[in-house]
N, C-alpha and C positions, 0 to 999 in steps of 0.2 A: 572643668566639667562642661562649660558652655561650648568649648571647642569640639569635644566628643559628640555632643548632641547635634551640633551643626554639621559635622561630617556624616553622621548617620542620616540626618535629614536630606543632605545632598545625595547620598547613595540611594535613598528611597525614591527621590523625585527624578533621578537620572532616567532619561528616556531610553527605551529599548532600541536596539539596532533593528534595521529593516528585516534582516533575515530571521531574527527572533520573533518578530511579529507575524511573519508569514509561514510559520512552521506548522500550522494546523492543516488538517486534511480538507481538501476542496470538495464540496458537494457534487460537483460535476464529474469527479472521478468515479463516484458510486454508480452513476448512470452508465458510464463507459465500461465498467466492470461489474456486471450483474451478479457475480458469484461472491461478492464481498458482503460481510456483515460488520457492523461498527461496534467498537467497545469505547464507550464514552468515559471521560475522566470526571473528576469532581467539579471542574470548571465548565462542563457541558460540551467540550470539544472532543473530537475523535482522537484517542490516544493510540489505539491499536486497531488493526483491521483483521478480521478473521475470514478464512476461506471456507465457505459453506460446503463446497464440493469435497475438499480434502478432509474436512472434519467429519462428514457423514461416512465417507468410504473408509477412512483409517480408524474411525471410532474414537478419536481424541481431537481436542481443539487445536487447530492450526492457526496460531496468531502471527501476524506479520507486522513489520514496521509500517506506519502510515505515511509512506512516501511512494509516489507514483512509480519511480524506477524499480523499487523492490517488488511492487505488485506486478509490473510488466515482466520482470525476471521470473517471478513465481509462475506466471502463466506461460512461460517459454518463449517470450517475445525477445528476439536477439537481433543484433546488427552484424552483418557479414563483414568480417575483417579480411578474409581471403576469398578468392574466387571459388564458387561452389556450383554444382549443376543447377541450372535454372535460377540462380541467385547471383546478382552482380555485387561487386564490392561496394559497401556502403548502404545497401538496401536492407530492409528489415524482413525477417522471416520468423516463423514459429517452429520451435523444436518439436518434432513429433514423438520423441522419446522422453519428454519431460514428465515428471511424476504427476503434475497437475493435469496435463493433457490426457494421460492414461486414466486418471481418476474421472475426468469428464466423460470419457467413453463409457465408463461403467455407470456413472451417475445419471446421465440423461435418459437412457433406456428404462431406468427404474421409475421414471416419472418425476421430473424435477418440480419443485414448488416455486420456480422463479416466475415472477409477474413482471412483464415488460410494459 
């Protein structure tokens, strides 16, 4: 019985790996992406990120994973893998046909409630 208790105690005191400790949403990302709203978990950290633009236009909540790559992809921010007009290979550009970009064109003339 003491062996089982000791193993459980070791498992509880085992330190988390570095990537597990840094999996929370950075506050600076919210400043760079003003169209985001945060969904907090029970521990007070951001668990999901909502898109205020798409939520208002589509009429339903658009929740995204709280990772900066998925947020940039949602906004249409891509890296050119092949040569394109006015974009070199390896440079970043915005997709003009992305759903978020189209929703932004409808959202901002309505009078956005974004405070910078």
